[in-house]
N, C-alpha and C positions, 0 to 999 in steps of 0.2 A: 519646775520643780519647787514646790517651796523651800524656803529658805532654812524653815526652823526644823528640818530634820538632822539629825546627827549624823546621818552616814547616806542615805539616802540621796540620790543625786549630785554626790559628792565625789570626786577622784581618790580611790582610796587605794596606796599602793601595795603592792603586796609586800610582804612582811620581810621574805626571805630574800628578794629580786635581787638588789644590789648585791648581796653576798656571792648569790650564784654567779652574776655576770662578771662579778671581781675577784672568782675562783677563792673567796672566803667560805664559801659554806663546805660543811664538814660531811663527807661523803664516808662510809664506813671504811674506806680504804685509807683515809686522813687520819684515823683515831688510832692513837700509839699509847697505851697504858705501861706504866713500869712494869719491868722483869717480864712483860708478855712476850709467849711463844708462839709458833706459826704452827698450824694443825695441817696434817694432808690425810689425805685418804688414798689407800689400796684399792682398786677396784676392780670387777671380774672382768676376765677377756671371753666369758662363757655366757649363754643365756640361760642356762639352767644345769645346776651343777651342786651337790654335795661336797662338803669341806673334809676330806679324809685326815688331811694332815697341815697344820700349821707351821711353820718355823720360825721365830722372830728374834730369833737370841744374836745372830749378827747384826740385826738392824739396830736392837736395844743397846748392843756394845759399841756402836758409833759414837765417837766423841761429840757432845753438845746436842744430842737425841736424849729427851727426859721421859718418854712415854712410848710405850708401843702396846696396844690395845686391839683386842678381838673379839669374838663373841663370848668369849669365856670370862672378860675381864669387865664389860658393861653391862648396863640393867637390863633386864630382862622385858623391863616394862614395854608395852605398845600402842599405837595410835593410830590414828586414819579415822574413816568412819564406814563402816563402824573400825573397831580397836580392831588391829590384825599385824600393824608392821614393826617390827623391831629394827632398832639400829643397824645391828648387827646380828648375823645368825650364820646358824652354821649351813643353810643351804643359801645359794646363789640364783636369783630369778630374773635378772636379765642382765645384759652386757650392761658393765660399768655401775652395777650393783656394789656396794660397799663391803668389803675384806677384812679390812683392819685401818688402825688409826694412829697417826704417829705426832708428836708432838716436838719440835726442836726450835734451836735459839734461831734459826732461820730458814726459809723456805727452802734455798738449795739443799742444805742438809737433809732437811724434812722428806726430799724429794729423794735422795741418794737412798735413804733408809726405807723409803718405801720401796725401792727396788731389789733391796736386799733382803726381803719376807721372803720366802720360801711356801709355796703354797700346791699341796697336791689336791686336784679336783676329781672327784667321781661324777664325769659328763652324765647327766638325763635328757631323756628326751624333751625337744619345746615344743611351745604350740604358741602360735601367732595370731591364728583365724579364728572370730570369734564362736562361730557356728562350729567351728571341729572341736573347739576347746571344750563345748557341754555335754559333746557326746561320749557314752561310756567307753572306758578303757583308754582314754587319752591322760597325758600327764597329769598330775594333780601337783597344784604350785602349793596349796595350803590344806594340811588332813582336817581341818574342821569345816571346808566350803566342798563338800562333795561335788564332783562334776564343774567344778571351779565356778560355781555360782554364789555369790557372795547374799544372803535371806535380805528379804526387804525390811524395811523398818515400818510396822505398822501404822506409827503415827503420822509418818509422809505421805505425802501425795505419791504414790510409787506406781498406780495403773489409771486409766478413765475408762471408768464402766459405769453407763448410765443408760436410759431409754431402751428400747427392745429392739436390738440389730437386727432380728430375722423379719421385723415389720417392716424395719428400713430397708432392707434389703428389697422386701416385695412390691416397695413402691417407688423401686428405680428404676428407670429406662435403661440404664447401662449398670454394669457392674466390671471392675478391672481389678486386676491382681497386680501386683510386682511389687519389686526390693528395689530399696532406696539406701544409698551408702553415705556415710562423711566421716572417712577413715582414713585421713592423710596425718593424724596426731602432729599437728603443727604447735612448734615452739614460738612464742613469741618475740624469746628472744630482747630483753630490754637493754638498752646500751650497760648499765652498772651490773655485773653477777651478783647474785646471790652470797650475802657475807654477812658474821656473825662475831663477835668477839664476847666471852662469856668467862666469868670468875665466879667461885662461893666466896661471900663475904664471910659467912661464918658454915657451917654443916648443914643451916637449916634455908638459908638464904642465896638465892641464884640470881645476879645480876647480871644483866646481856645486852651490849650495844645489837641492834637490828637493824638492816634496810629494809623498810617493812612499809605497806600500807595501811597495816592493820594492828598497832599497836597491841589495843585492848582483844584482840581476838589470838595473838599470840601470848597473853599472859592466861585468858583461860583457857584455852587447849593445854600450855605447857605444865601447870600447877597441878593435876592431875598425873601429868605424863610422870614428872618428878616426885613421885609421893607426896603432894600437896605442901612440896618445898616453899615457902615463899620467895614470889617470883621477882624483881624488878626489871621491867623493860624499859631501856632507855631509844629513841626513836634518831634515827643520824637521817639525813637527808637522803632520800630515795631517788636514785638515779634511774627512774622506770620501771614499772612494774607490770602495769597493763593487766592485773588481776595475778600475776603469779606471786607477787611476794605480801601474800595475805597471812599464812600463815604455815609455814611448810616447819615442820618441827625437826626435820631431819640434821640441818646443818646445825640446828640450834644445839642439838643431841650429842652431836658429834663436838662441837668444841664446850660441852657443857662436861662429860665424860672426861674429857684431857684435862681439863681444868681440876676437875677432882682428882683425877689421878697424879697432877704435879703440882696442886695448890699454888696454880699461879694462874694469870687471865692467859686465855689461850682466843688467836684468832683463827677461823675457818674463814677462807675467801676463795671460791670457785674460780677454773680458770674458764674459759670462753670454752675451752673442750668440755669440760664438766658441765657447764653450763648448759651447751648443747644436747649431749648426751646422756647426763644423767641425772638430769632435773626432773621434777615434773611438769609434765604435756597436759597438753587438752585432752578429754576423753574424745573418742573416736564412737562411731556408732551403725549401727546394719537395719531396717526396719523391712519385713515381710509385710504386705499390709494388703487388705481388699477393700474395696470404696464403692459404695454406693451411689448414683447419681442421676438428677433427673436432666431431661433436655432442654431446660430451661438455666441450669448449672447449681440447683439447688439439689446439696450433698444430703442425702438420705440416711447413710449408715458408712461408720468406719470401725473396721478391725482389724487386730495387726501384733505381732511381735517384735517389740523395740529392743533390742540387743544391743547392751552398752558393753564397750570395751573399756573397763580401765586401768589395763595394763599389769605390772605386777603389783601392785598396791592401790587402795583407792583413799583419796585424802577426803574427798567431798562428793562422790559418787551419788549416795543416796537421794543429797540435796539439789543435784545438779539435775536428778531425773525428777525429782518435784517441781522444779523451774520447769522443766521443758512440758510437764504434763500438762502444768497452769498455763504457759504461755501459747501452745499448741490449739487450746479450745480457743483463743483469741484471733489466732490466727486461719483456724478453720473451724467457720460454723457449723455446726450438726447435731441433732436432738439427740442422735443414736449411736453409743461408743461401746466398744471391746478392746481396747489398748491396754496391752500388759506388758511389761518391763521385766528384764533380767541384766543385771549385774556382772557381768563375768572378766576374770582375771585369766591375764594371758603372759607369755615371757615377752612383755615390753615394755619400757619403762612407765612407772607409776603414772598417775594422772591427778591433778588436783586443779585449783582454782584459776579459771583464766576468763578473762571475759567475754561473755555470751551465756557462762554457766548453765547449758545443757537446752537453751530455748535454743540459740539458732542449729544445735547439732542434729534437735530431731526435727526443725523446720524445715534445716537443708534437705533433710534425707526424707520426708514425705511429700513435699512439695510437688519436686519432679513425676510422682508416682499421679498426684491432682491434676497436672498437668496432661497426663497420658488420658485420665477418665475423662477430661475437660473435652479434650480431641474428640478421643469415641462419641463422646454423646454431641458432639457436633455445637459447642458451644464456642460462638465467635465474639462471644461480648469483648469490651476492651476490658486491658488488665488495669486498674485505678492503682497508684501509688502515691503514697504521701511521704513527704521528706521536710525534713526543718532546714530552714535557709543555709545555716551554718553546717549542717553536715553535708546538704546538697553541694557546698564548696570546700566541702573538705573531700569528699569522694563519691558525689553524685554526679560531677560534670561528665567523667567517664564512661558511667553507665547510658546518660543521655547521647551522648555522641554514639556509642554501641545500637542504640535504638534507631535515632536517625538515618544511622547508614546503613542497619537491618530493616530498616519499614517497619519497625514494631506498633503494633497495634495496642498503643498505651494512652493513657491520662496520667500524665504527672499533676499533683496538686502540692507544690513547694510553700511553706507557712513564712512568708517573710514577715518576722514582726520586729524585724530592726533593733533587737537587743542578742545578746548572746546568750547560749541555754548551756551545755556541759562547759562550754571554752569559759566560764567563767569570767575572771579578771581580764585576758588576754585580748587587747584590741583585734578584731578580726575585719579584714578588709570588705566583706560581705555584710555587715551589720549596721556600719553606720553612727554606730552610738556602743558604748560600753555597758556592762551590767549598772554600772554606776552612775550613769548619764553622760558622761563625757563622748562627744563627737571622735569621730575617726571617718578614713578615708573609707568612702563607700563604693562599692558596684552596684549598680541597678540591675536586676537579674532580668527584667524583660529584652533589653540588647543584648543581653550576654545571651539567652537562651533561643533568640532570632539568629545572633551571630553562629550558633552550633548549628542551624537547620533546621529550626523548628518554625514552620508558616502559622499553625496556628493558637497565637500566643494571647493570654486573656489575664487582665488582671483588674481583682474584683476588692472590696472594700472587706475588711477580715470581719467587720461587724455587720454585716448586711446579708442576712441569711437568705432572703428572696433571690437578690442577684446572685449569691455564689450559688445556691441550688439551679439557677437558670442556666447557669453557665457550666456547671456538671453536666447537667440534661443536654445540652447542647454538644458537649464536647463526646459525651456519649452517643450520640443519634451521629456523630460523623466517622466515616472509617478513617481519618486523617490524624497522625500523632498529635497530641495535644497536650499543652503546659497550660494551668491555670494558678497564677501569680496570687496568694491569697494575701495583699498588703495592710499594714497597721501596724501602729507602733504597741507594744506590748503595754496592757493597762498600768501597769508599776511605771510607766515614762509618763502617763497623762496629770497635766499639772493640777488639775481639782478634780477631786471625788465629790460628786454632788447626787442629790435625789437617788439612794439607794432605792432598790428594789424591796416590794413587799407582796405578799401572798395573801389574795381575799379566802378565806378559810372556807366560806359560803360557795364562791364559785370550784373551789379544786376540789378535783376528783379523783387524787391522789393516783393519778396515772404514769406519776415518774418519769413523763419526758425530761423533764428538766434536770432529775438527778444524773441523765445520762450524760450531762458537760463536765461531770467531775470540778464544778464548781465547789471551793471550801466554803464560801457562804449557804451554799443550799444544805441545809441539812434535816435529817427525816427523825421522828419519834414516831412511837405506835400511836396512829390514830393522826397522825399531823406531818405536813409540810411546811418548813420556816426557811426564811432569808435570813440570817443574821447578818442585819444595818453595819454592822462595826467592820465587817469584811468586805461588804459589797463595794465594788467601785462605781456602780451607777450608772448615768450616761456614758462612761467610757466604754459599756458594754452590751446590756441590754439583750443578751442571746437569749435568757430566760424568755423575756418577755418575748422575744418572737416566737419561739418554739411551742409555747403554751397554747392548745387549740382551743382553750374555754375562756381564753382573758382574763383569765386567774390574777395574773403578775402585770404591777403596775406601780409608777415611781411612787416615793415616799415624799412630800412636797416638805422637804427639810436638805439643808446641808451639813454634808459631813465633812469637815476639813482633813481628817487623816493626820492631824498634830498628835504627836507621839515624843514623847523624851527618850 
């Protein structure tokens, strides 16, 4: 790597690494502000009920208790997507729903006060099944959502409708109908529970310390929730999120309301029990689908109803549906679609942002139905899976062991680019090099996969499309489980960038094949496709040149040093 780079090719220590490993990093529970109180939440034991009577007098009279709040005392502002969830309401909608808030000098006193609050509930029928919930006569969670269906947001992708499904089914050799599920409602449960410390610097400015992965998103959502008050969010060290600490306003709202009532900073810090039972979960879903398929495996039509269970509240449901509808069209290529979604509320914990975010839920629901369709059509072609080296070492080895044991008919392509991807700065044993160019202990994937029990293992040059194509064809022609290791250093780590490629406009017929590479150097404007030579890595890659059927791409006889300040 050239020495004139400031950061590329150099080891760059993570700024907070030393503080984390020495215990100096400030997590939310390490922050202690002057005169800070501890907030606690009384939670509902019932899945669905109206609050007929609530008496907080004994709790409020307990020494060192500074505030006890019910739905009568807090803001009536709502949040969620779309806006519908209150901090406290006279109706509870899941076991663990908030009933009252307490602020006291210590957690022990606050817990004692919570126990002294008397509540009389009017139990209501509960509904958990997503298809039962939308039937007439079922318990209604929100008056504004008849049949428990949240209306679609017109500006978001909420359905996949294109082509002619009747024509697609007429062309199909086989048609299959089935129901797929993704209904486990998992909680990622990162090591650190959700928490916030909030105080009002003045009546129009809220300051909050938050353990979050998305500080800006918290501010974006909180400002309208708090009547456009000026908000300042300060991020503490985040002890794991897995997507769930993006923008949950509920604990922020609890702390802010208690702080407003006491005029002191208040900390809300969930227990593990609260984190597991009362915090937002992943969406669940069910799909009733109909699929048309030809005997060669071509999918001709897909119709279905994708029913998404958002629990008692939707923090991001319409956006997750949009991601799912988009991702499915990448996972399942088909010209004719009529797939419609419904977002449904039920008496389970509310759902919010979790890694996967709509894509894996829909894909995991419909792909088993696709497997049934392939079986009925007699499609015996190998399944081809592509995985990165880092992900393979993190989570793919067990899947390969399973495929070997069950004699799976698959071709696994491992992209062994010798660098980290999502793992960023950390030294990963399978890479041999970090993103900063530092050498690490490497695990060679060929002996590893052979040791697992794969006999048919091929290693090919990542930049040689002809050999790669031949290897894939040979693997698909074989009935044996195969692994292809596409090996080659990421172009970022190539020492020299020379001879960037250019496109001959006279030869190019704009077939767009080069664009499918997704290369940032290849640009398209009306009537022209060209290569930005300042971005092209030149001889380090050449994929576009190999791919072009008209030989319109060739090297520019010059040297690009890549020098930068």
